[in-house]
N, C-alpha and C positions, 0 to 999 in steps of 0.2 A: 503495500500500499504505499509507503513512504517516497520507494522509490518512481513509482506512476505517480504521487503527487509530485516530485521534483520533476519529473522528466517533464507534465502538463504545466506547470507552474503560469507560464505566459501564456497558455491557450485561451483564445477569447468565444471563440463559435461556436462553443457546444457546454451547457450545462450537463455533466455527469454527478451521481447522487450515488453514491453506493450503504445502500442500507441493508448491515447487517443485524442480525438479533432484531429486527425491524418487524411488528406487527399493526396493522391497520384497526384495530378494536384498541390495543393499547394507546394507540396515537391518539386516538378519537377522546378515549377515556380519561387520559393525562389533559387534552384539551377542556375540555368541561370542568375536568378539577378546576382547571389555573381559572378557567371564569365564574365559577362560581365560589372559589375565594374571593373575587374579587366585588362579587354580586355581597359577597356578605361582611366587606368592610365596609362597603358602600361606594367602593370606587367606580364599579357599574350598575347598572338597572336591567329591570326585564326587559324594556323599551331598545335600550341598545349591542340588544343579541342579535348578531347577524349573522347569513354565511362568511362574508369579510373577515369578521370579528372571531369566529371559533379559526377562521384560518389564520388568523394571524396568531394561534395557539399552540400549531401543533408544529410538530419537529422539525417541518422541512417552511417554515415561517419563509418569507423573502425568496424564497425560488419559485421558480416556474412550475406550472403543474404539467405534468408529460403530456406530450403533443403523442407519442407510441409507445405504447407498450407490446414487448414482443413476448411473448414467453415460449418457451420453446420445451423441447420432452413429449408432446404429444395433449399435454395436459390444455383443455378450455373452461379452465377458471380462475381467480385471481390470488384466489389463497390468500385470502385475511392481507394484500401487499395496497398501501396506498388507497385504501379502500373511499376516502372523502377526493382525494387529489384525482383519484380518476375517472371522475364524474362524465369529461369531456372528450377522455382522451379515446386514440381510434387504439381496436386491441389488432394483435396481428401472432397467430398461433402457428406456430409451424412443428410437424413431427422427429425433427432433429433434435438431436442432442446437446445441449450443450458443450458440451469439448469439442463437437463435431460442426458448431458453428463457425462457420468463416465469411470472407466479403464478400463469397457471390449470395451467402443467405442472407445475411444484409440488406443487400442489395437488393433481394427478393421483397422484402419487409420494406424498405422505402420505396420501391416500387408499386407496394400494392399503396403503400401511405398516401403518396403523390397523388392515386388516384381515386381518392376518395373527395367528395365537398365535407367542410367541415363545417357542421352547423348550428355547434356550441347550444344546443336546445332548441333550436329555430327549425319551422318545416324548411325543406328546398324552396317552396315559393317565396317563404319570408328572407332567403338568403339572398336570393334573385333580387325581389324588389327591395332591398336595403341597395344591392351593387347599384340600380340603376336609378337609384337616386344619388350615387357617388359623382 
């Protein structure tokens, strides 16, 4: 890990997050506890609770939500990984096992991602209408 950090410390085009010993349920619970503690002290009230507030208390606060989630090994589930953050993430599932995941497999995932319309909770029609008004 240290060697990887050193080799990439000046890179700016991509954000890579390594989530070791991470669980989505744990992350949401600890965020809710932090918000609850702030409510107990009067720093926050019920009306101030929002998606943005919850996001600010997750372990990934300050990082962008993932654009692409790649799951290897033939599994087609997120397995308690970034449950909050994956809401509008594009999913790519491959039967390729992680040790065999190579540049060609990554290119396949990126090609699939690029072929999709990112809607972020809107319908295709809403996205097209928004584009037409720009």
